Each structure stands twice: as C-alpha cells, then as structure tokens.
N, C-alpha and C positions, 0 to 999 in steps of 0.2 A: 313374615315369620310367625305372626300370631295365628294365621290361618293354618300354617303347617303344623304348629304345635297342637291346635285343636283337632286336626285330623289324626295326628299320632296318638293323642289321648283317646280317640275313638277306636283306632285300628288295633292298638296293642291289647286292650281287653277283649275285643272281638276275636282277634287271632288266638288268644289264650283259650277263650271259650270254645271256639271251633276245633282247636287242637285237642282239647280235653274230650270233646264229643267224639271225635274220630278215634281217640285212644280207647274209649269205652266200647266202641264197636268191635274190638278184638274179641270180646267175650260174648258177643251176640251171634246167634245162628245166622249164617249168610243167606238162608232162604227167606228170612223175614226182612222186609224193607223198613228202614228207619230213617226218618227225615229230621233235619234240624229246623224246627218250626219257630224257635225264638232265639234272638241274638241280641245281647245287651238290652234285655227287657223290651225288645221291639220285634215285630214280625221279621223273620230272617231275610225274606226276599227284599222287602223294602229297605232294610238296613244295608244290605249289600249294594243295592242300586244307589243309595245315597252316598255311600263311601266311594263307590266307583266314580260317581259324578264329581265328587269333591277332588279326587285324585286327578281326573281328567282336566279339571279347571286349573289345578296347580301346574300340571305339565304344560298346558297351553300358555299360562302366564310366564312360566320359566322360559319357554321357547321364544316368546315375544321379547322378553328382557335380553336373552342371549343375542337375538338379531340386532338389537340396538347397541349393545355394549361390545360384543365380541366381533373380531374381524371374520368375515365370512368369505368363502370362495365357492362359487357355484360350478358344479361339474355335471354336465348333462350325460344321459345314457349313451349318446353317440360320441362322447368324448370331444365335442366341439367346445371351444373356449368362449365363455360369456363374461361380460364385465361384472364385477361385484355390484351389489345393489347401490352402494353409495356412489360409485363411479358413474353408473348408469343414470342415477338421479341428477348428478352434477352435469352430465353431458346434456340431458334433456333441458335442464335449466339454462345452460349456455345457448342451446339452439333456440329456445324461447326468447332469450335476450337478444339474440341476433335478429330474429324476426321483428322484435320490438323496435330495434334501431332502424331497420329497413323501412318500417312503416312511417316512422317520424321523418326520415330522410325523403321519402316519396311525397309526403304532405308538404314539406318545406320547399321542395323543388317545384311543386305545382303552385305555390303561393309567390308573393312578391317580396319575400324575406331576403335581406342582403346577407351574403356569406360572412360578413364581418360582424353581424349583429350578435350581441351577447345573449345568454340565456334569459336574463331579466327583460331584455328588449323584446325578444321573440314572445315571451309570455305576455308582455304588455300589449303587443300588437295583435295577439290572438286570444283576447279575453273571451270572445264569443265562441271560440272553438274549444269547448271544454274537453272533449276527448284528446285533442292534441296537447293541451296544457297538462292534463293528467298523465299522459304518456311521458312527457318530458320530466315532470316532477318525479315519476316513479324511478327514473334513472338517477339514483342518489349520488353517484360519483361525479356528476356534472357540477362545474363551478359556475356560479351565476354571473360573474363578471367577465368570463372568457367567451370567445366566439363559439357559438353552438355548433356550427358546421364542422369546424376543426375537431372539436371534442368528440362529435359523433363518429367521424372518420377514424380517430385514434382508438376509440372504444370498440368500433367495429373490427379493426385490425387485431387488437389484442384478444378479443373474444374469439375471432377466427383462428388465431394462432393457438389458443388454448384447446379448441376443439381438435385441430390438426395434431397437436401433441398427444392428446388422449387417444386419437385414432391410431397414430403411429405406435404408441406403446402397446395398444391392444393387438395390432397386427404382429408386432414382434413376439408377443406372448403366444399368439396363435401359431406362428411359424415355428417357434421353439417346441410347442406341444406337438405339432405335426411331425417335425423331425424326430422327436423322441418316440412317437408312436410308430413311425416308419422303421426306426432303428430296432425297436423291440419286436416288431413284426418280422423283420428280416433275420433277427437273431433266433427267433422261435422256430423258423422253418428253413434253415439254410441247407439241410440235407437234401431237399428236393433238387436244388440247382447243382449241388455237388454230385449227386448220384447221376444226374443227366450228363454232366461233363465227363465224369469218370467212365461212364458206359460208352460214350463216344470215343474216348481215348483208347479204351480196351479193344473196342471193335476195330479201330484203325490199326492198332498194333497186331492184332490177329490177322488182319488182311495183309499187312506187310510181311508177316511170317509166311503166309501161304504164297505170296508172290515171289519169295526168295527161292521157291522150288525145293525146299528141304522138307522132307517128310518127318525127319527127326529134328525137332527144335533143340537148339543149344540150351545149355543151362542158364545162360544170361537171359535169353528170351523167355524162358519159363519163369525165371525169378521175377522178371518185370511184369509178366501177366499175373502171377500170383500176388505180387505186391498191389497191383491195381485192383484186383478182386478183393483183397483184404481191406484196402481203403474204402471200397464201395460198401462192404458189409459193415464196417465200423461207422460209416456216415449215416446209416439207416437208423 
C-alpha cells in the first residue's frame, strides 16, 4: 500500500503538469514543435520511464498475489481443459509420493526384512542404509509401532485412489466442455444440414410430380413445393 501511495503522489502532480502543458499548446502555432523537457523538476523522459517501471512492478506484484489468493481457471486458446494450478501441483505431489513408496517397497523386498516388522524395527536393522531410513522417516503418516509393510500398502492404495479420483473429475470436466463445445458448434451452423435435407426433399417431390404425368400440377403439389422452398430460404 505504501508503494502504491508513493506512486500516486508522483503520478498526480505529473499528470496535472502534463495536462497543463498540453492545454497551453492550444495557443501555439502548430508549425512550431514544442516538447516537454521537464516533468516534476526532472528530465521528462527519465521521469516517465521511472513511473512506468514502478507501475509495471505493482501490476506484476498484484498478479502474483491474485494467483495465490484467488481461484483460477486456465482456458487454453484451443479450448482444451487443463487442471487448475493447485490441482496440478497436488497431483504431481501425489505421483511423487507414489514413487517414493514404490522405492521403499522395492528395497524392503530385496532385503531380509520380515513383513511383520514395525517401522522402528526396520529403522533399527537398517541403520547403515541412510537413504532408506530417510525415505521412511519422510513418510510422516507412518506409525512407528505398526508393521511397515502393511502401512506402505495402505498408503499406496489411498494415494492411488486419490490420483484416480482427480483424473476422473478432470475427465468429466473435459467431457462436459467437449459436449458444450459440440452443442454450440451444431447450433451455430444448423442451416447447412437443413438446407441439404430440404433440397433433397424438394427434388424428390418435383420428380414425383413429373412421374405422375400431369403437366399442370395441382394446387396441393404447388403449395407443398412452395412451402419447401420457403423453408429452405428461411433456413439460410
């Protein structure tokens, strides 16, 4: 807020001075070129550059704050649906966690660890394997007195379910957007299909009239043909 107030305190006098300068040009011959050399007791060009830089910094800061606070929805130029930034980051975190669990399980399967060993026991037996111990400790949801293998399997399943749920939600939104886009597209150009259908019907009716062998078409046939033509014209 203080930065914004400082910029306003600079912009308002500069705007008033520049406006007064332009107003005075109304009484000056247009053939003579007059430049604004000084603005707020500073070189005009440098003053404008500094004010523009300050405004750009505020806009950038406001944009970053808005991304963190406000709910955002990304829409691409090709109208494909993408996950919001928060959802995408959460999914990447879950994928990373899934790989983390797989790595621990692979190392435990290759060792002589018993499936019933608790977290504390596994850490005690693998003191020399610091990467494995660190990987287990990083999983903060594990209970030290419960079997490690069982907890890893449950954690793996719950993480996998979370990822699948996020993917299903994303696919539903994509399908909804695709149906809406297709509906809008079909509503915007329905006349093309209607004209083609009416043209075919009108041609078939005229052919039927000729096959009847009557040179003078009845009023009913004429009215039907005129109605089809009218419908074709109104659909264009």
